[in-house]
LOMAR-386238 format. One line per field, with one value per residue: residue in three letters; y negated, x negated, z negated of N, C-alpha, C, O in turn. Coordinates in nm, 2 decimals. Layout:
! residues N
residuo <- (ALA|...)
n.y <- (Y|...)
n.x <- (X|...)
n.z <- (Z|...)
ca.y <- (Y|...)
ca.x <- (X|...)
ca.z <- (Z|...)
c.y <- (Y|...)
c.x <- (X|...)
c.z <- (Z|...)
o.y <- (Y|...)
o.x <- (X|...)
o.z <- (Z|...)
END
This chain:
! residues 151
residuo <- (MET|SER|GLY|LEU|GLU|GLY|LEU|ASP|VAL|CYS|GLU|LEU|VAL|TRP|THR|LEU|LEU|ALA|SER|ASP|ASN|GLY|VAL|GLY|GLY|VAL|ASN|ARG|LEU|LEU|GLY|GLY|SER|ALA|THR|THR|THR|GLY|ARG|ILE|TYR|ARG|ASP|ARG|VAL|PRO|ALA|ALA|ALA|ILE|LEU|PRO|ALA|ALA|THR|VAL|GLY|LEU|VAL|SER|HIS|VAL|ASP|THR|ASN|THR|LEU|GLY|GLY|VAL|ARG|ALA|PHE|ALA|VAL|ALA|ASP|VAL|ASP|VAL|ARG|VAL|VAL|GLY|ASP|GLY|SER|SER|TYR|GLY|PRO|LEU|ALA|PRO|ILE|ALA|GLU|ARG|ALA|ASP|THR|VAL|LEU|GLN|ALA|ALA|SER|GLY|THR|ARG|ASP|GLN|THR|TYR|VAL|TYR|ARG|LEU|ARG|ARG|THR|ALA|VAL|GLN|ALA|PHE|PRO|GLU|ASP|ASP|ALA|GLY|LYS|SER|PHE|THR|HIS|VAL|ILE|GLN|THR|TYR|ARG|THR|GLU|ALA|GLU|SER|THR|VAL|ASP)
n.y <- (0.65|0.40|0.28|0.12|0.25|0.24|-0.01|0.04|0.25|0.09|-0.06|0.14|0.22|-0.02|-0.04|0.19|0.13|-0.11|-0.01|0.13|0.12|0.20|0.22|0.14|0.15|0.06|-0.17|-0.28|-0.32|-0.52|-0.74|-0.72|-0.62|-0.41|-0.55|-0.74|-0.80|-0.74|-0.88|-0.78|-0.77|-0.82|-0.77|-1.02|-1.20|-1.47|-1.79|-1.93|-1.74|-1.55|-1.34|-1.00|-0.88|-0.70|-0.58|-0.46|-0.33|-0.28|-0.08|0.08|0.22|0.48|0.63|0.95|1.12|1.31|1.51|1.42|1.16|1.10|0.96|1.13|1.13|0.92|0.83|0.68|0.44|0.29|0.03|-0.02|-0.27|-0.38|-0.67|-0.87|-1.13|-1.23|-1.04|-0.77|-0.44|-0.31|-0.41|-0.35|-0.08|0.08|0.00|0.07|0.35|0.43|0.35|0.54|0.77|0.74|0.73|0.94|1.22|1.14|1.10|1.01|0.83|0.53|0.26|0.33|0.54|0.84|0.93|1.15|1.26|1.10|1.06|1.00|0.87|0.73|0.52|0.20|-0.04|-0.37|-0.67|-1.03|-1.36|-1.68|-2.01|-2.05|-1.89|-1.57|-1.26|-0.93|-0.63|-0.34|-0.10|0.13|0.36|0.51|0.78|0.89|1.10|0.98|0.96|0.85|0.83|0.80|0.88)
n.x <- (0.91|0.78|0.93|0.85|0.71|0.69|0.56|0.31|0.23|0.20|-0.02|-0.22|-0.24|-0.33|-0.58|-0.71|-0.73|-0.89|-1.12|-1.23|-1.51|-1.71|-1.89|-1.66|-1.46|-1.14|-1.15|-1.39|-1.33|-1.15|-1.30|-1.43|-1.67|-1.90|-1.90|-1.71|-1.36|-1.17|-0.94|-0.69|-0.38|-0.13|0.21|0.24|0.08|-0.14|-0.07|-0.29|-0.47|-0.72|-0.68|-0.72|-0.52|-0.40|-0.12|0.02|0.32|0.61|0.87|1.08|1.20|1.32|1.47|1.47|1.69|1.76|2.06|2.12|2.04|1.77|1.48|1.31|1.12|1.00|1.07|0.88|0.85|0.62|0.50|0.24|0.12|-0.03|-0.14|-0.18|-0.33|-0.19|-0.07|-0.14|-0.16|-0.40|-0.64|-0.54|-0.51|-0.75|-0.77|-0.52|-0.52|-0.74|-0.65|-0.44|-0.59|-0.72|-0.51|-0.32|-0.21|-0.34|-0.38|-0.35|-0.42|-0.28|-0.28|-0.03|0.08|0.11|0.04|0.16|0.13|0.06|0.23|0.27|0.57|0.69|0.63|0.61|0.60|0.58|0.62|0.59|0.70|0.62|0.68|0.57|0.34|0.19|0.22|0.13|0.24|0.18|0.33|0.31|0.48|0.46|0.54|0.59|0.61|0.62|0.51|0.55|0.27|0.31|0.52)
n.z <- (-2.15|-1.94|-1.73|-1.52|-1.32|-1.04|-0.99|-1.09|-0.92|-0.69|-0.77|-0.79|-0.52|-0.40|-0.54|-0.44|-0.17|-0.18|-0.29|-0.09|0.05|0.23|0.55|0.80|0.62|0.46|0.30|0.39|0.66|0.64|0.57|0.32|0.07|-0.11|-0.35|-0.33|-0.29|0.01|0.25|0.12|-0.02|-0.27|-0.19|-0.02|0.24|0.19|0.33|0.44|0.49|0.66|0.94|1.06|0.79|0.49|0.31|0.01|-0.11|-0.32|-0.22|-0.31|-0.61|-0.77|-1.04|-1.19|-1.39|-1.69|-1.77|-2.02|-2.02|-2.03|-1.89|-1.65|-1.43|-1.17|-0.83|-0.60|-0.33|-0.13|0.07|0.30|0.47|0.77|0.91|1.20|1.41|1.73|2.01|2.03|1.92|1.90|1.75|1.49|1.46|1.38|1.12|1.00|1.05|0.90|0.64|0.61|0.61|0.36|0.18|0.22|0.05|-0.18|-0.53|-0.88|-1.18|-1.30|-1.51|-1.72|-1.58|-1.41|-1.08|-0.86|-0.58|-0.29|0.01|0.35|0.49|0.68|0.98|1.11|1.37|1.48|1.67|1.60|1.63|1.53|1.51|1.76|1.75|1.77|1.61|1.50|1.34|1.15|0.97|0.71|0.53|0.21|-0.01|-0.34|-0.63|-0.96|-1.30|-1.63|-1.85|-2.11|-2.38)
ca.y <- (0.61|0.25|0.23|0.04|0.33|0.20|-0.11|0.11|0.31|-0.01|-0.10|0.25|0.21|-0.13|0.00|0.29|0.06|-0.20|0.07|0.20|0.02|0.25|0.18|0.18|0.16|-0.04|-0.30|-0.34|-0.37|-0.64|-0.85|-0.71|-0.55|-0.33|-0.64|-0.84|-0.74|-0.80|-0.94|-0.69|-0.85|-0.76|-0.83|-1.11|-1.25|-1.61|-1.86|-1.97|-1.62|-1.50|-1.21|-0.92|-0.86|-0.60|-0.60|-0.34|-0.38|-0.18|-0.07|0.14|0.30|0.55|0.72|1.08|1.13|1.44|1.48|1.34|1.02|1.08|0.94|1.24|1.08|0.82|0.85|0.54|0.42|0.18|-0.01|-0.07|-0.34|-0.45|-0.78|-0.94|-1.23|-1.19|-0.94|-0.64|-0.35|-0.25|-0.44|-0.30|0.06|0.14|-0.03|0.15|0.49|0.45|0.34|0.66|0.87|0.72|0.74|1.07|1.32|1.08|1.10|0.95|0.76|0.38|0.21|0.43|0.62|0.94|0.94|1.29|1.28|1.01|1.11|0.90|0.91|0.65|0.42|0.10|-0.14|-0.47|-0.81|-1.14|-1.49|-1.78|-2.15|-2.04|-1.81|-1.43|-1.17|-0.79|-0.56|-0.19|-0.07|0.27|0.38|0.62|0.82|0.98|1.11|0.92|0.99|0.78|0.91|0.77|0.92)
ca.x <- (0.86|0.77|1.03|0.79|0.61|0.67|0.46|0.18|0.19|0.14|-0.16|-0.31|-0.26|-0.42|-0.71|-0.77|-0.77|-0.99|-1.24|-1.28|-1.61|-1.81|-1.88|-1.53|-1.36|-1.04|-1.20|-1.49|-1.27|-1.08|-1.39|-1.48|-1.80|-1.90|-1.88|-1.59|-1.24|-1.14|-0.81|-0.59|-0.30|0.00|0.33|0.24|-0.05|-0.13|-0.05|-0.42|-0.56|-0.77|-0.62|-0.62|-0.51|-0.31|-0.04|0.08|0.44|0.70|0.99|1.19|1.17|1.44|1.45|1.54|1.72|1.83|2.20|2.12|2.00|1.63|1.41|1.21|1.02|1.05|1.02|0.85|0.81|0.53|0.46|0.11|0.14|-0.15|-0.09|-0.29|-0.30|-0.18|0.04|-0.19|-0.18|-0.53|-0.72|-0.49|-0.51|-0.85|-0.74|-0.40|-0.56|-0.83|-0.56|-0.37|-0.69|-0.75|-0.39|-0.25|-0.24|-0.41|-0.31|-0.43|-0.35|-0.29|-0.22|0.04|0.16|0.05|0.09|0.14|0.07|0.11|0.25|0.34|0.71|0.74|0.55|0.68|0.52|0.66|0.57|0.66|0.66|0.66|0.64|0.48|0.22|0.23|0.16|0.17|0.25|0.19|0.37|0.32|0.55|0.42|0.63|0.53|0.67|0.53|0.56|0.48|0.19|0.35|0.66)
ca.z <- (-2.02|-1.92|-1.64|-1.41|-1.26|-0.90|-0.98|-1.12|-0.79|-0.60|-0.82|-0.75|-0.38|-0.38|-0.59|-0.35|-0.05|-0.21|-0.32|0.03|0.10|0.33|0.69|0.85|0.51|0.47|0.24|0.48|0.79|0.61|0.53|0.19|0.05|-0.24|-0.46|-0.31|-0.22|0.13|0.26|0.08|-0.11|-0.32|-0.15|0.09|0.28|0.18|0.46|0.49|0.50|0.79|0.98|1.00|0.65|0.45|0.19|-0.06|-0.18|-0.36|-0.14|-0.39|-0.73|-0.81|-1.15|-1.20|-1.53|-1.73|-1.80|-2.15|-2.00|-2.05|-1.76|-1.63|-1.35|-1.07|-0.69|-0.56|-0.20|-0.12|0.20|0.33|0.60|0.83|1.00|1.28|1.51|1.87|2.04|2.05|1.81|1.91|1.64|1.37|1.46|1.30|0.98|0.96|1.05|0.78|0.53|0.60|0.56|0.22|0.10|0.24|-0.05|-0.29|-0.66|-0.98|-1.29|-1.31|-1.63|-1.80|-1.49|-1.32|-0.95|-0.82|-0.45|-0.19|0.14|0.44|0.53|0.80|1.04|1.19|1.43|1.54|1.69|1.54|1.67|1.43|1.55|1.88|1.72|1.77|1.51|1.51|1.21|1.14|0.83|0.68|0.40|0.13|-0.12|-0.44|-0.76|-1.06|-1.43|-1.73|-1.94|-2.25|-2.41)
c.y <- (0.45|0.20|0.15|0.12|0.29|0.09|-0.05|0.19|0.21|-0.05|0.01|0.24|0.10|-0.10|0.09|0.22|-0.03|-0.13|0.14|0.11|0.07|0.19|0.23|0.19|0.05|-0.17|-0.36|-0.39|-0.50|-0.75|-0.84|-0.64|-0.47|-0.42|-0.74|-0.76|-0.82|-0.86|-0.83|-0.75|-0.77|-0.84|-0.92|-1.16|-1.41|-1.68|-1.90|-1.86|-1.60|-1.37|-1.14|-0.91|-0.75|-0.64|-0.47|-0.39|-0.26|-0.19|-0.03|0.22|0.35|0.65|0.85|1.10|1.27|1.40|1.40|1.20|0.99|1.07|1.04|1.19|0.98|0.87|0.70|0.54|0.29|0.15|-0.06|-0.14|-0.40|-0.55|-0.84|-1.05|-1.17|-1.09|-0.80|-0.56|-0.29|-0.28|-0.38|-0.15|0.12|0.12|0.06|0.30|0.52|0.44|0.48|0.77|0.86|0.76|0.88|1.17|1.27|1.09|1.04|0.89|0.61|0.33|0.33|0.52|0.72|0.95|1.08|1.31|1.19|1.08|1.01|0.96|0.84|0.55|0.33|0.01|-0.24|-0.60|-0.91|-1.27|-1.59|-1.92|-2.14|-1.96|-1.66|-1.35|-1.03|-0.73|-0.41|-0.16|0.08|0.28|0.51|0.65|0.90|0.99|1.05|0.94|0.91|0.88|0.89|0.81|0.81)
c.x <- (0.87|0.88|0.98|0.69|0.58|0.56|0.32|0.13|0.13|0.00|-0.26|-0.34|-0.35|-0.56|-0.78|-0.82|-0.89|-1.12|-1.30|-1.38|-1.71|-1.79|-1.74|-1.42|-1.26|-1.09|-1.30|-1.43|-1.19|-1.17|-1.45|-1.61|-1.79|-1.87|-1.77|-1.48|-1.21|-1.00|-0.70|-0.51|-0.18|0.11|0.33|0.10|-0.04|-0.14|-0.19|-0.52|-0.60|-0.71|-0.72|-0.63|-0.41|-0.24|0.00|0.20|0.53|0.83|1.11|1.13|1.30|1.41|1.53|1.56|1.78|1.97|2.22|2.08|1.85|1.56|1.30|1.09|1.08|1.00|1.00|0.81|0.74|0.49|0.32|0.13|0.00|-0.09|-0.20|-0.24|-0.28|-0.07|-0.01|-0.20|-0.32|-0.62|-0.67|-0.50|-0.62|-0.82|-0.63|-0.44|-0.65|-0.75|-0.49|-0.47|-0.72|-0.63|-0.32|-0.30|-0.32|-0.32|-0.40|-0.35|-0.38|-0.21|-0.16|0.12|0.07|0.12|0.06|0.07|0.14|0.13|0.33|0.47|0.76|0.63|0.63|0.58|0.61|0.59|0.65|0.61|0.71|0.60|0.54|0.36|0.27|0.15|0.20|0.16|0.25|0.21|0.38|0.38|0.50|0.51|0.55|0.62|0.57|0.60|0.48|0.39|0.22|0.50|0.74)
c.z <- (-2.01|-1.84|-1.53|-1.34|-1.11|-0.89|-1.01|-0.99|-0.70|-0.64|-0.78|-0.61|-0.35|-0.42|-0.49|-0.22|-0.07|-0.24|-0.20|0.10|0.20|0.46|0.75|0.75|0.52|0.42|0.33|0.61|0.76|0.54|0.39|0.19|-0.08|-0.36|-0.45|-0.25|-0.10|0.13|0.24|-0.04|-0.16|-0.26|-0.03|0.12|0.26|0.32|0.52|0.51|0.64|0.82|1.06|0.85|0.62|0.32|0.14|-0.14|-0.21|-0.28|-0.23|-0.50|-0.78|-0.92|-1.14|-1.35|-1.56|-1.76|-1.93|-2.14|-2.02|-1.91|-1.75|-1.55|-1.25|-0.93|-0.64|-0.41|-0.19|0.03|0.20|0.47|0.64|0.93|1.07|1.37|1.65|1.89|2.06|1.92|1.80|1.79|1.50|1.35|1.37|1.15|0.93|0.96|0.93|0.65|0.51|0.56|0.41|0.13|0.11|0.14|-0.17|-0.42|-0.76|-1.09|-1.28|-1.42|-1.71|-1.71|-1.42|-1.19|-0.89|-0.69|-0.35|-0.06|0.23|0.49|0.65|0.85|1.12|1.25|1.50|1.56|1.62|1.60|1.57|1.48|1.66|1.86|1.71|1.67|1.54|1.37|1.23|1.00|0.82|0.54|0.34|0.02|-0.21|-0.56|-0.86|-1.20|-1.53|-1.82|-2.09|-2.27|-2.47)
o.y <- (0.39|0.09|0.11|0.06|0.30|0.09|-0.10|0.19|0.24|-0.07|-0.02|0.26|0.11|-0.13|0.08|0.25|-0.04|-0.19|0.20|0.04|-0.01|0.12|0.35|0.23|-0.06|-0.27|-0.48|-0.50|-0.57|-0.83|-0.93|-0.60|-0.46|-0.37|-0.81|-0.68|-0.94|-0.88|-0.80|-0.79|-0.67|-0.96|-0.90|-1.18|-1.47|-1.63|-1.90|-1.88|-1.62|-1.28|-1.20|-0.94|-0.70|-0.71|-0.37|-0.49|-0.16|-0.30|-0.09|0.27|0.28|0.74|0.85|1.11|1.34|1.29|1.33|1.13|0.88|1.15|1.05|1.21|0.97|0.93|0.62|0.63|0.19|0.25|-0.14|-0.07|-0.47|-0.51|-0.86|-1.06|-1.07|-1.05|-0.71|-0.62|-0.24|-0.19|-0.37|-0.10|0.21|0.20|0.12|0.37|0.62|0.52|0.53|0.86|0.96|0.81|0.93|1.21|1.35|1.08|1.01|0.89|0.57|0.36|0.42|0.58|0.68|0.97|1.11|1.37|1.20|1.16|0.95|1.07|0.88|0.51|0.38|-0.02|-0.20|-0.63|-0.89|-1.28|-1.59|-1.93|-2.21|-1.95|-1.64|-1.38|-1.01|-0.77|-0.36|-0.20|0.15|0.21|0.62|0.56|0.98|0.90|1.06|0.94|0.90|0.99|0.95|0.79|0.83)
o.x <- (0.95|0.93|1.06|0.59|0.47|0.48|0.22|0.01|0.03|-0.09|-0.37|-0.46|-0.45|-0.66|-0.90|-0.92|-0.98|-1.23|-1.41|-1.35|-1.80|-1.70|-1.72|-1.31|-1.29|-1.07|-1.30|-1.47|-1.16|-1.12|-1.52|-1.67|-1.68|-1.83|-1.74|-1.50|-1.21|-0.94|-0.62|-0.57|-0.14|0.12|0.41|0.02|0.06|-0.20|-0.20|-0.63|-0.53|-0.69|-0.81|-0.73|-0.34|-0.29|0.02|0.19|0.54|0.89|1.22|1.02|1.39|1.32|1.64|1.47|1.83|2.01|2.32|2.07|1.80|1.58|1.21|0.98|1.20|0.89|1.10|0.73|0.78|0.46|0.28|0.14|-0.06|-0.02|-0.31|-0.12|-0.34|0.00|0.07|-0.25|-0.36|-0.68|-0.75|-0.50|-0.59|-0.86|-0.64|-0.40|-0.64|-0.77|-0.48|-0.43|-0.73|-0.65|-0.27|-0.42|-0.36|-0.20|-0.52|-0.23|-0.49|-0.09|-0.23|0.22|-0.04|0.24|-0.06|-0.03|0.26|0.04|0.42|0.48|0.85|0.54|0.72|0.48|0.71|0.50|0.77|0.49|0.83|0.48|0.44|0.27|0.37|0.03|0.31|0.07|0.32|0.13|0.44|0.34|0.50|0.56|0.46|0.70|0.45|0.72|0.36|0.43|0.15|0.58|0.86)
o.z <- (-2.07|-1.86|-1.44|-1.29|-1.07|-0.80|-0.95|-0.96|-0.63|-0.56|-0.75|-0.57|-0.27|-0.35|-0.46|-0.17|0.01|-0.23|-0.21|0.20|0.24|0.49|0.74|0.78|0.58|0.48|0.35|0.65|0.86|0.46|0.34|0.30|-0.14|-0.47|-0.55|-0.16|-0.09|0.02|0.33|-0.14|-0.10|-0.27|0.07|0.03|0.31|0.41|0.64|0.55|0.73|0.72|1.13|0.79|0.71|0.24|0.21|-0.22|-0.14|-0.27|-0.23|-0.49|-0.83|-0.91|-1.08|-1.43|-1.47|-1.76|-1.95|-2.24|-2.03|-1.83|-1.84|-1.58|-1.24|-0.92|-0.64|-0.36|-0.24|0.10|0.12|0.57|0.56|1.02|1.01|1.39|1.68|1.80|2.11|1.82|1.69|1.73|1.41|1.24|1.29|1.07|0.82|0.86|0.87|0.56|0.39|0.47|0.34|0.03|0.01|0.14|-0.25|-0.41|-0.73|-1.09|-1.26|-1.44|-1.75|-1.75|-1.37|-1.18|-0.88|-0.68|-0.32|-0.03|0.19|0.53|0.71|0.77|1.20|1.19|1.56|1.48|1.59|1.63|1.53|1.48|1.66|1.95|1.65|1.64|1.60|1.29|1.32|0.91|0.89|0.45|0.40|-0.05|-0.17|-0.59|-0.84|-1.22|-1.52|-1.84|-2.17|-2.19|-2.50)
END
C-alpha cells in the first residue's frame, strides 16, 4: 500500500466537484465552465480569490492494520469548505447542497487508491471577521474507507 490514501481521497473529491459542470453544478456555481475549473482549491483559498470559493482538505487518515502489521485499509475524513463574503449563509447554501448531492455515496479510483463510499458525517457553519471584513463558512466532513490498488 502507498500509505497516502487520504491524499488520493482529497484528489477524488476535488475532481468530482470540479467535474460538476451542469446548470447548478458546483463548478458552475463557483465560476467554472466545462473547459475551466472554478474557484475550487486544495486546502486554502488564495488571498486574492473572488468569493464564494471552496476548498478540499484532508482532516484525518487512520490506517487499519492486521495483527501482523500489514496495512489493510485507511479511513479518511475530508472537509469540503465553502466560504463567502459577508455575514449571510444564504449564498453558500446552494453550493454546499449541490456539493453534498455530488459527494454523498460517491466512490471511485484516484491514482493508486480505491475510495469505497463517501458519506457526510458532520456539518459546521460559522462566521469569521478578519481586519473588519466578514466571511461565512459552511464545512461538510466526508468519511470513507480507502484501499491501495497496489500491493
